[in-house]
C-alpha positions as CSV (number, residue, x, y, z in Angstrom):
1,M,-62.5,315.4,-105.8
2,A,-61.9,316.1,-102.1
3,S,-64.3,318.5,-100.4
4,L,-62.8,321.8,-99.2
5,N,-61.7,321.8,-95.6
6,Q,-58.6,322.8,-93.6
7,L,-56.7,319.8,-94.9
8,T,-57.6,320.2,-98.6
9,A,-57.4,324.0,-98.8
10,I,-54.8,325.3,-101.2
11,S,-54.0,328.4,-99.2
12,P,-52.7,328.0,-95.6
13,V,-55.0,331.0,-94.8
14,D,-58.0,328.7,-95.4
15,G,-56.2,325.6,-94.1
16,R,-53.5,325.5,-91.4
17,Y,-54.1,329.0,-90.1
18,Y,-57.9,329.3,-90.6
19,N,-58.8,329.2,-86.9
20,Q,-56.6,332.2,-86.4
21,V,-58.3,334.3,-89.2
22,T,-61.8,333.0,-89.2
23,V,-63.0,336.4,-87.9
24,L,-61.9,337.9,-91.2
25,S,-64.7,335.9,-93.0
26,E,-67.0,338.6,-91.7
27,Y,-65.2,341.2,-93.8
28,F,-63.5,339.5,-96.8
29,S,-65.4,336.3,-97.8
30,E,-67.7,336.1,-100.7
31,Y,-70.6,336.0,-98.2
32,A,-69.3,339.2,-96.5
33,L,-68.9,341.1,-99.8
34,I,-72.5,340.2,-100.7
35,R,-73.8,341.3,-97.3
36,Y,-71.9,344.6,-97.5
37,R,-73.5,345.1,-101.0
38,V,-77.0,344.5,-99.6
39,H,-76.2,346.9,-96.8
40,V,-75.2,349.7,-99.2
41,E,-78.2,349.1,-101.5
42,I,-80.7,349.3,-98.6
43,E,-79.0,352.4,-97.1
44,Y,-79.1,354.1,-100.5
45,F,-82.8,353.4,-100.9
46,I,-83.4,354.8,-97.4
47,A,-81.3,357.9,-98.3
48,L,-83.4,358.5,-101.4
49,C,-86.5,358.4,-99.3
50,E,-85.0,360.8,-96.8
51,A,-84.0,363.1,-99.7
52,R,-87.7,363.4,-100.5
53,V,-87.6,362.0,-104.0
54,P,-91.2,362.6,-105.0
55,Q,-92.0,359.1,-106.1
56,L,-90.9,357.8,-102.7
57,A,-93.0,360.2,-100.6
58,E,-95.4,357.4,-99.7
59,V,-92.8,355.0,-98.4
60,D,-93.6,354.6,-94.7
61,Q,-90.5,355.5,-92.7
62,A,-91.6,353.1,-90.0
63,L,-90.4,350.4,-92.4
64,F,-86.8,351.5,-92.3
65,P,-85.9,349.3,-89.3
66,R,-87.4,346.3,-91.1
67,M,-85.4,347.2,-94.2
68,R,-82.2,347.3,-92.1
69,K,-83.2,344.0,-90.5
70,I,-82.7,342.4,-93.9
71,V,-79.0,343.1,-93.4
72,A,-78.9,342.3,-89.7
73,D,-80.5,338.9,-90.4
74,F,-78.5,338.2,-93.6
75,S,-77.6,334.6,-93.7
76,E,-75.6,332.2,-95.8
77,A,-78.9,331.0,-97.2
78,D,-79.5,334.5,-98.4
79,A,-76.1,334.7,-100.0
80,L,-76.7,331.4,-101.7
81,W,-80.0,332.8,-103.1
82,I,-78.0,335.6,-104.6
83,K,-75.3,333.3,-106.0
84,E,-78.1,331.2,-107.7
85,K,-79.6,334.4,-109.2
86,E,-76.1,335.4,-110.4
87,K,-76.1,332.2,-112.6
88,E,-79.0,333.8,-114.4
89,T,-77.8,337.3,-114.6
90,N,-74.1,336.6,-115.0
91,H,-73.7,339.8,-112.9
92,D,-73.0,339.7,-109.2
93,V,-74.3,343.2,-108.3
94,K,-77.5,342.8,-110.4
95,A,-78.2,339.6,-108.5
96,V,-78.0,341.6,-105.2
97,E,-80.4,344.1,-106.6
98,Y,-82.9,341.4,-107.4
99,F,-82.5,340.0,-103.9
100,V,-83.3,343.3,-102.3
101,K,-86.3,343.7,-104.6
102,D,-87.5,340.3,-103.6
103,R,-87.3,341.2,-99.9
104,F,-88.9,344.5,-100.4
105,E,-91.8,342.8,-102.1
106,Q,-92.3,340.8,-98.9
107,L,-92.5,344.1,-97.1
108,G,-95.2,345.3,-99.5
109,L,-92.9,347.7,-101.3
110,S,-92.8,346.2,-104.8
111,R,-94.2,349.4,-106.4
112,F,-91.1,351.3,-105.2
113,S,-88.6,348.5,-106.2
114,E,-87.2,350.3,-109.3
115,F,-85.6,352.9,-106.9
116,I,-83.4,350.1,-105.6
117,H,-80.0,350.7,-107.4
118,F,-81.6,353.8,-109.0
119,G,-79.1,355.5,-111.3
120,L,-76.2,353.5,-110.1
121,T,-73.5,351.4,-111.7
122,S,-72.1,348.3,-110.0
123,Q,-69.0,350.1,-108.9
124,D,-71.0,352.6,-106.8
125,I,-71.9,349.6,-104.7
126,N,-68.5,347.8,-104.9
127,N,-66.5,351.0,-104.2
128,T,-68.5,351.6,-101.1
129,S,-68.8,348.0,-99.9
130,I,-65.1,347.1,-100.2
131,P,-63.7,350.2,-98.5
132,L,-66.3,349.8,-95.7
133,S,-65.2,346.2,-95.2
134,V,-61.6,347.2,-95.2
135,K,-62.3,349.9,-92.6
136,D,-64.3,347.5,-90.4
137,A,-61.6,344.8,-90.6
138,L,-58.8,347.1,-89.7
139,E,-60.6,348.8,-86.9
140,K,-62.0,345.6,-85.4
141,T,-59.2,343.0,-86.0
142,V,-55.9,344.3,-87.2
143,L,-55.5,347.6,-85.3
144,P,-56.4,346.0,-81.9
145,L,-53.6,343.4,-82.5
146,F,-51.1,346.2,-83.4
147,R,-52.1,347.9,-80.2
148,Q,-51.6,344.7,-78.2
149,V,-48.1,344.5,-79.7
150,L,-47.5,348.1,-78.9
151,F,-48.7,347.7,-75.3
152,I,-46.4,344.7,-74.7
153,L,-43.4,346.5,-76.2
154,R,-44.0,349.6,-74.1
155,R,-44.3,347.5,-71.0
156,T,-41.1,345.6,-71.9
157,A,-39.3,348.9,-72.5
158,I,-40.2,350.1,-69.0
159,E,-39.4,346.8,-67.3
160,W,-35.9,346.6,-68.9
161,Q,-35.2,350.3,-69.1
162,N,-32.1,350.1,-66.8
163,V,-30.7,346.8,-68.1
164,P,-27.3,347.5,-69.8
165,M,-26.6,345.7,-73.1
166,L,-23.7,345.7,-75.5
167,A,-24.8,347.3,-78.8
168,F,-23.7,346.1,-82.2
169,T,-23.2,348.2,-85.3
170,H,-22.2,346.4,-88.5
171,G,-22.3,343.3,-86.3
172,Q,-19.4,344.6,-84.2
173,P,-19.4,345.5,-80.5
174,A,-20.3,349.2,-80.1
175,S,-21.1,351.7,-77.4
176,P,-23.3,350.1,-74.8
177,T,-27.1,350.8,-74.7
178,R,-30.0,349.9,-72.5
179,L,-32.2,347.0,-73.5
180,G,-35.4,348.9,-72.7
181,K,-34.4,351.7,-75.0
182,E,-33.9,349.3,-77.9
183,F,-37.5,348.2,-77.4
184,Q,-38.6,351.8,-77.1
185,V,-37.2,352.4,-80.6
186,F,-39.9,350.1,-81.9
187,V,-42.6,351.6,-79.6
188,E,-41.9,355.0,-81.2
189,R,-41.7,353.7,-84.7
190,L,-45.0,351.8,-84.5
191,G,-46.8,354.5,-82.7
192,K,-45.9,357.1,-85.4
193,Q,-46.9,354.8,-88.3
194,L,-50.2,353.9,-86.6
195,D,-50.9,357.7,-86.3
196,L,-50.1,358.1,-90.0
197,L,-52.4,355.2,-90.9
198,A,-55.2,356.8,-89.0
199,Q,-54.9,359.9,-91.1
200,V,-55.6,358.1,-94.4
201,P,-59.3,358.3,-95.3
202,H,-61.3,355.3,-96.4
203,S,-62.5,356.6,-99.7
204,A,-65.5,355.6,-101.8
205,K,-66.7,356.3,-105.3
206,F,-70.4,357.1,-105.7
207,G,-71.3,359.0,-108.9
208,G,-73.1,356.8,-111.5
209,A,-71.8,355.2,-114.6
210,T,-68.8,357.4,-115.3
211,G,-68.8,359.5,-112.1
212,N,-71.0,362.4,-113.3
213,F,-74.5,361.5,-112.0
214,N,-75.7,361.4,-115.6
215,A,-78.8,359.2,-114.9
216,H,-79.6,361.0,-111.6
217,H,-79.3,364.4,-113.2
218,V,-81.5,363.6,-116.2
219,A,-84.2,362.2,-113.9
220,Y,-84.1,364.9,-111.2
221,P,-82.1,367.9,-112.6
222,E,-83.1,370.2,-109.7
223,T,-81.5,367.9,-107.1
224,D,-78.0,368.5,-105.9
225,W,-76.7,364.9,-106.3
226,M,-73.2,365.8,-105.4
227,D,-74.3,367.0,-102.0
228,F,-76.6,364.0,-101.7
229,A,-73.7,361.5,-102.4
230,N,-71.3,363.3,-100.1
231,R,-73.8,363.0,-97.2
232,F,-74.7,359.4,-98.0
233,V,-71.2,358.2,-98.2
234,A,-70.3,360.1,-95.0
235,S,-73.2,358.3,-93.3
236,L,-71.5,355.0,-94.1
237,G,-68.3,356.3,-92.3
238,L,-66.4,356.8,-95.6
239,A,-65.1,359.8,-97.5
240,R,-66.4,360.3,-101.1
241,S,-63.9,361.0,-103.9
242,K,-65.2,364.0,-105.7
243,Y,-63.9,363.4,-109.2
244,T,-63.8,359.8,-110.5
245,T,-64.3,357.7,-113.6
246,Q,-66.6,354.7,-113.3
247,I,-64.4,353.4,-110.4
248,E,-62.7,354.8,-107.4
249,H,-59.1,355.8,-108.2
250,Y,-57.8,354.0,-105.1
251,D,-55.1,356.5,-104.1
252,N,-56.1,356.4,-100.5
253,L,-56.5,352.6,-100.5
254,A,-53.0,352.5,-101.9
255,A,-51.8,354.8,-99.1
256,T,-53.5,352.4,-96.6
257,C,-51.6,349.5,-98.2
258,D,-48.3,351.4,-98.0
259,A,-49.0,352.4,-94.3
260,L,-49.7,348.8,-93.4
261,R,-46.5,347.8,-95.3
262,R,-44.4,350.2,-93.3
263,L,-45.9,348.8,-90.1
264,N,-45.1,345.3,-91.2
265,T,-41.6,346.3,-92.2
266,I,-41.0,347.6,-88.7
267,L,-42.2,344.3,-87.2
268,I,-39.9,342.4,-89.5
269,D,-37.0,344.4,-88.2
270,L,-38.2,343.7,-84.6
271,C,-38.5,339.9,-85.3
272,R,-35.0,339.8,-86.7
273,D,-33.5,341.7,-83.8
274,V,-35.2,339.5,-81.2
275,W,-34.3,336.4,-83.1
276,T,-30.7,337.5,-83.0
277,Y,-30.8,338.3,-79.3
278,I,-32.2,334.8,-78.7
279,S,-29.4,333.2,-80.7
280,M,-26.9,335.2,-78.6
281,G,-28.4,334.0,-75.4
282,Y,-29.7,337.3,-74.2
283,F,-33.2,335.8,-74.1
284,K,-34.4,332.5,-73.1
285,Q,-37.9,331.2,-74.2
286,K,-40.4,329.8,-71.8
287,I,-40.9,326.1,-72.4
288,K,-44.4,324.7,-72.7
289,E,-45.0,321.1,-71.5
290,G,-45.1,318.7,-74.4
291,E,-43.8,321.1,-77.1
292,V,-40.8,319.9,-79.3
293,G,-38.2,322.3,-80.5
294,S,-36.5,320.0,-83.0
295,S,-37.5,316.6,-84.4
296,A,-33.8,315.5,-84.1
297,M,-32.2,317.6,-81.4
298,P,-34.0,317.4,-78.0
299,H,-32.2,320.4,-76.4
300,K,-33.4,323.0,-78.9
301,V,-36.1,325.6,-78.3
302,N,-36.3,327.3,-81.7
303,P,-37.6,330.9,-82.1
304,I,-40.3,329.8,-84.4
305,D,-42.9,332.4,-83.5
306,F,-40.6,335.2,-84.7
307,E,-39.8,333.2,-87.8
308,N,-43.4,332.6,-88.5
309,A,-44.3,336.3,-88.0
310,E,-41.4,337.4,-90.3
311,G,-42.5,335.1,-93.1
312,N,-46.2,336.0,-92.9
313,L,-45.4,339.7,-92.8
314,G,-43.2,339.3,-95.9
315,V,-46.1,337.6,-97.8
316,A,-48.5,340.4,-96.7
317,N,-46.0,343.1,-97.8
318,A,-45.6,341.5,-101.3
319,L,-49.3,341.6,-101.9
320,L,-49.8,345.1,-100.4
321,E,-47.0,346.4,-102.6
322,H,-48.8,345.0,-105.7
323,F,-52.1,346.5,-104.6
324,S,-50.7,349.9,-104.0
325,A,-48.9,349.9,-107.4
326,K,-51.7,348.4,-109.4
327,L,-55.0,349.7,-108.0
328,P,-54.5,353.4,-108.9
329,I,-54.0,352.4,-112.6
330,S,-57.0,351.8,-114.9
331,R,-57.5,352.0,-118.6
332,M,-59.5,355.2,-119.3
333,Q,-62.8,355.1,-117.5
334,R,-62.7,351.5,-116.4
335,D,-61.4,348.0,-116.8
336,L,-61.9,344.9,-114.6
337,T,-58.3,344.5,-113.3
338,D,-59.2,346.4,-110.1
339,S,-62.1,344.0,-109.4
340,T,-59.9,341.0,-109.9
341,V,-57.2,342.3,-107.5
342,L,-59.7,343.6,-104.9
343,R,-61.1,340.1,-104.4
344,N,-57.8,339.3,-102.7
345,I,-57.7,342.3,-100.4
346,G,-58.3,340.0,-97.4
347,V,-55.3,337.8,-98.1
348,P,-52.6,340.2,-96.9
349,V,-54.8,341.1,-93.9
350,A,-55.0,337.5,-93.0
351,H,-51.2,337.0,-93.2
352,Q,-50.9,340.1,-91.0
353,V,-53.2,338.7,-88.4
354,I,-51.3,335.4,-88.4
355,A,-48.1,337.3,-88.0
356,L,-49.3,339.5,-85.2
357,N,-50.6,336.5,-83.3
358,S,-47.3,334.7,-83.7
359,L,-45.4,337.8,-82.6
360,L,-47.6,338.2,-79.5
361,K,-47.0,334.6,-78.7
362,G,-43.2,334.9,-79.1
363,L,-43.0,338.1,-77.1
364,G,-44.9,336.4,-74.3
365,K,-42.3,333.6,-74.2
366,L,-39.3,335.9,-73.7
367,E,-37.3,335.6,-70.5
368,L,-34.3,337.9,-69.9
369,H,-30.9,336.2,-69.4
370,E,-29.0,339.0,-67.7
371,Q,-25.9,336.9,-67.1
372,A,-25.4,336.6,-70.9
373,L,-25.7,340.4,-71.3
374,K,-23.2,341.0,-68.4
375,R,-20.8,338.4,-69.9
376,D,-20.7,340.2,-73.3
377,L,-20.2,343.6,-71.6
378,D,-17.4,342.3,-69.5
379,E,-15.8,340.7,-72.5
380,N,-15.8,344.0,-74.5
381,W,-14.0,346.7,-72.4
382,A,-12.7,348.2,-75.7
383,V,-16.1,349.9,-76.1
384,V,-15.2,352.5,-73.5
385,A,-12.5,353.8,-75.8
386,E,-15.0,356.2,-77.2
387,A,-15.7,357.6,-73.7
388,I,-12.0,357.9,-72.8
389,Q,-11.0,359.7,-76.0
390,T,-13.9,362.1,-75.7
391,V,-13.0,363.1,-72.2
392,L,-9.4,363.5,-73.3
393,R,-10.5,365.8,-76.2
394,R,-12.3,367.9,-73.6
395,E,-9.1,368.2,-71.6
396,G,-7.0,369.2,-74.7
397,F,-5.0,365.9,-74.6
398,P,-3.0,365.6,-77.9
399,K,-4.4,363.2,-80.5
400,P,-6.6,361.2,-78.1
401,Y,-8.4,359.3,-80.9
402,E,-5.1,358.0,-82.3
403,A,-3.9,357.0,-78.8
404,L,-7.1,354.9,-78.2
405,K,-6.9,353.5,-81.7
406,A,-3.3,352.3,-81.0
407,L,-4.5,350.7,-77.8
408,T,-7.5,348.9,-79.0
409,R,-6.4,347.8,-82.5
410,T,-3.9,345.2,-81.2
411,K,-4.0,341.5,-81.0
412,E,-4.0,341.8,-77.2
413,K,-7.4,341.3,-75.6
414,I,-8.7,344.6,-74.1
415,T,-9.7,343.9,-70.5
416,Q,-10.6,346.1,-67.5
417,E,-7.0,345.8,-66.4
418,T,-5.7,347.0,-69.9
419,I,-7.9,350.1,-69.7
420,R,-6.8,350.7,-66.1
421,R,-3.1,350.6,-67.0
422,F,-3.7,352.9,-70.0
423,I,-5.4,355.5,-67.9
424,D,-2.7,355.3,-65.2
425,D,0.0,356.0,-67.8
426,L,-1.7,359.1,-69.2
427,E,-0.1,362.5,-68.4
428,I,-3.3,364.1,-67.1
429,A,-4.6,365.4,-63.8
430,E,-5.4,362.8,-61.2
431,A,-9.0,364.1,-61.0
432,V,-9.4,363.3,-64.7
433,K,-7.9,359.8,-64.2
434,E,-10.3,359.2,-61.4
435,E,-13.2,360.3,-63.7
436,L,-12.0,357.9,-66.4
437,H,-11.5,355.0,-64.0
438,K,-15.2,355.2,-63.1
439,I,-16.2,354.5,-66.7
440,S,-17.2,350.9,-67.6
441,P,-19.3,349.0,-70.2
442,F,-21.9,348.7,-67.5
443,N,-22.4,352.5,-66.9
444,Y,-21.4,354.0,-70.2
445,L,-25.0,354.2,-71.3
446,G,-25.7,357.7,-72.2
447,M,-29.1,359.3,-71.5
448,T,-32.7,358.2,-71.6
449,E,-35.7,360.2,-72.7
450,G,-38.6,361.1,-70.5
């Protein structure tokens, strides 16, 4: 059997595209999940000490930094130690507990080791570790890429804010627009959806076997474990779900998936629009020395970056849709379907990262071909019909819409001269004719915001 590498990997995420997403191994690999679990176990033990649990009163707080160093220095060898222990326990989180106990023994803390994982179930660890890894991955990898895309789109919108362009509705020539404004549409959409994503809390479950702190309460009935858990989870940068079963209900994680899906959908829309503009000749693409556009046609420079981005965004959305639909559903107090699905949480994020990198690359190649935009505007003088009939309405001219309809819906090509003759033949004031003569596809552009 071939060893696993970028050539033998089944998924392109771990093969062809691995170099683009290798940073995600810090958040979504098996190694990363184990490290996050160790982190939560150790922070929980420290929190118990700080909560003045009587049996932990003699724990020297000067050892806290050394406890945290176990996480800071966590290595693949440590993860392998845990995986070997899992073969004995047949339980991944219990193996983590034994690892922490082993390291605490080296710190001379073996007599306190039974307070590691005290009163907890495995989902108290998983449902804090996983949302923490998602939060870190989004904040440190995905959101910076979205902000880069947003920055480039905003800069592009400013640079091309006064470039007139023929608009198309239903694929047909329509009232002209500004190229910069069309990019500003995506700036606004992305910005608002990023704001909505930021409002979704990263929620954690922390409440014992079935969410009621049964074990904690029976051991220390005088302690307010609800308050303890709220403060502990908040110290991790998460928001604790108050009422849960054995597992987090994942409503907020589902909302995060939906928010990411909306962002991806906006970018798919962008990719398709830019792809179409390239096919129409409105954009050229910068050519890199040595690159081949087609294996058979030497002249071609294909818009592959936008196609790659669109494809990967689609794969990401398919998975995100499944997560948001499945994760909030569980049989009574718990089943394992959430665990099975959550192990794939990094896959759509990886496809997002690949897509965002491709999109950034594609946007960086775009060069404006103004002559093509001017050509299409000059070939479509019929689009000023809306402007003319609107001014005529203002002037009380009888049935202006019908008059322009009769002019433009003929087999004759509508040119600047056609429009000029039509205006000259109108029975209206000369001042109004002069006003109408000034209208062209190049200046009938409406208003701009801000």
